N, C-alpha and C positions, 0 to 999 in steps of 0.2 A: 504493500500500500504506500502511496505517495500523497503528499499534501496538494490541495488545490488552493490557489491563492487568488484574492480579489485584486482589482486594479489599484487598490490602496496598499497592497503589500501585505495584507493580513491573511492568515490561514482560515479558510471558510469551509473546508471539508477534506475528504480523502477519496482517493480513486485507485482502483486496482489496475495496474499496468498491463497492457496486452502482452501476450507471450513473445511478440516480436522484440521486445526490449531485452529478452534473455538470450538472443542470438549471439554466438561466439564472434568476437571481432576478427575480421579477416581483411587487414590492410592491403594484402596482395591482390585480392579479388576486387576490392573497392577501386584500386588503382586501374586495374584492367577495365572495369565497367566505366570509369571516368574517361579513359582514353578512347573508349569505343563511342561514348556520347559526343566528345569533342570532335572526333574524326568525321562525324556525320556533317559537321558544319564547314568542312574544308571545301573551298572553291576549286574545282578542277582548273588547271592552267596549262597552256601550251603555246607554241609559236605558230606563226604563219607557215604553212607547208612549203611555200615558195620563197621564204626568206633566204637571202644569199644566193638564189638561183636565177634571178632576173638579169641575166647577162648573156651576151652573145659570144663570150670568150670561147676559144677553141684551142686544143693542144696543137703544137707545132709538129708533133710526130717525132720519129727517130731521125738521127743523122745531124742534129744541131749541137749536141754536146750539152744539152740542158734537160732538166727533169721534164717528163711528159705530163706536165700540169696545164690545165686550161689557162690561156693567158689572154689578156685584154688586147683587142684588135686595134689597128691603126698606127702607121709609122710616125704620123705627126702628133699623135695623142701623147701628152706628157707621161701618162702611166702605161704606155704601150709596152707590152712584154711583161707587165706585172701579173702575178698569179691571180686567179679568181675561181670562184665556185667551191673549190676544195676547202675542208674545215680548217687547214692550217694557213689559209691565205687571208689577207686583209679584206674584210667585207664578205667573206665566204659563208657558206652554210655552217650550222652547228653540227658536230658529230653525233651527239646523242641528246637532242632537245627534249624537254619535258613534253608529255603527250596528255591530251584531255581525257583519253580513254583509260589512263592509269587508275587502278582502283585504290583509293585513299582510305575508304572506310575500314575500320578494324572491327571484325565480327566478334560477337560474344553469344553464347548460348543463352536462351531465355531463362533457364533454371539458374545459371551462373549469375545472370544479372539480377534476378530476384533475390538470390542470396546475398549479393553485394548490397542491394538496397536495404535489406533487413539488417545487415551488419552495420551499414552507415547510420541507420536509425538508432540501433542499439548503442553505438559509440557516442551519440549525443547525450547519453545518460552517464558517461563515465568522466568524472571530473578531471582525472589525470590526463586523459586524451584531450580534453577541451583546453586545459592549460598549456599542454605540450604544443598546440597549434598557435599559441601566442595570444589567446584571448585573455582579456582582463575583466574579471567579474567577481562578485560576491553574492551569488544567489543563495536563497535559504536552502535549497536543495536541487539536485538534478535527477531526472528531468524536471525542468521548470514549467509547471502546468498552471495556466490562469484561467479564470472564469470566462464565460462567453462574452462578457461585457467588453473585453479588449477588441472584439471584432467590429464593435459599433463606434469606435473612436473616429472623429471626423476632422480633428485639427492636429497639426504637427506638435504643438505645445502640449497637448493632452497626452500624445504618445511619449514625449520626453519625460513628463512627470511620472508616467507609469513605469518606464524603464529605469528611472532613478529609484523609485520605491522598491523595484524588484531586484536592485543591485547590478544592473546590466549596462547602465549608461556609461561606465568607465570604457567599455569596449567600443561604444560609438566615438568617444573622445579619441581613443587610440587610432581608430580608422581615419578620423579627420586629421590628426597630427601626422600620420604616416603617408599621406599623399605626397608623391614625388614625380619629378619629370622622368619619363622613360628614357633609357639609353638606346641609341641606334635610330634607324630609319623609321621605326614605328611612330615617331613624333610627327612625321609627315603624312601619316596614313590614318588620321582620325583617332588616334589613341595616344595622345600626348602624355597623359598622366597615368601613373600606376597607383591603385588605391588598395589598402588592406581590406579584407573581407570582415564585416561586422556580424551582429546578431541576425539570425534568421527567424522570422515569425511565421509559424505554421497555423493556419486557420481552417475551420471547417466551412465557414461561409463568410466571404468578404463583404462586409456591410459598410465599407468606407475606409477601413485602416490602411489599405494599400495606398490610397491617395494621401493619406495623412502622414505616412511614414516614408514616402518616396524621396523626400528632400533631406533625410537624415543620412549622413555619411555611413556607408557600409551596411546599412539595414536593408533587408529584402523581406517582402511578404509573399508567401506562396500558399495555394490551396492544398490541402492534404491529398487530393486526388491528382495534383500536378507535381508531387514530390519526385525528385530525381537524384541520382547519385552526385551529379554535378552541383546541385544546390546544397546537399547535405555534407559533401566532402570536396570543397573547392580545391583545385589543384591535385586531386586525387588523395588528399590527406584527410582521413576521418576525424570527427570530434569537433564539428562546428558548434558554437554556442547557439542554442535553439530554444525558443520560447514557444510552447505548445498551448493552444487554446483547449479548453475542456472538450469542446464538440469535435476538435480535430482528433484527440486521443480516442474518443468513442467511434468515430468513423474509421480510424486506422484499424481498430479491431475488426471491423466488418470487411475492410478491403483486403487485409493480409490475414 
């Protein structure tokens, strides 16, 4: 039995946890399932099949004491005699270009993924794993279960007050302070900043909390039916700090 807390931070009842929280932690399987989920988002990329081949260059043939490489035509052209078309020439084709038909998705068996999802859920109840991920929090107990009232919050300041009373707000501040500029080319590709992951709020029915919490750094709200390994174990590391609504726990028992 675990306690159920009100949005004021007071214990208002007890609830028996579903059997899924007794699943053995499997970090190896969670990692595989995470990579499988992420690989589905990869965008296939390739090159123009005619890249480096749009030239009228021809080989001189034998008897000239030079390699039989296709060469640019024209005796008066500045680059006449320069190699073309071949992979080792300037402006030539690529030897082994990326192809759009390459299979990028990493497959995983359905039963393996289900076990990984159960394991990721169970890991949210283990304080040592939550702290090992770098989360800063002082909740009354884990898993942290809150009454249905949390689903009806409409304002950001209301969510902030609730997280403070539940001992979770420190993690939001950690996520805000940890934002930094990404190294490398990603800065030019729409992902300039890297931000730490904060608390995950799992609800049975979203009655406004997703809009209220979306402006808080690192905080995510997800319905219990949309739970995934990627949400529960960002980066493939299980043990994300998770706040469960009472209705989410009851639905979780029916789903799994």
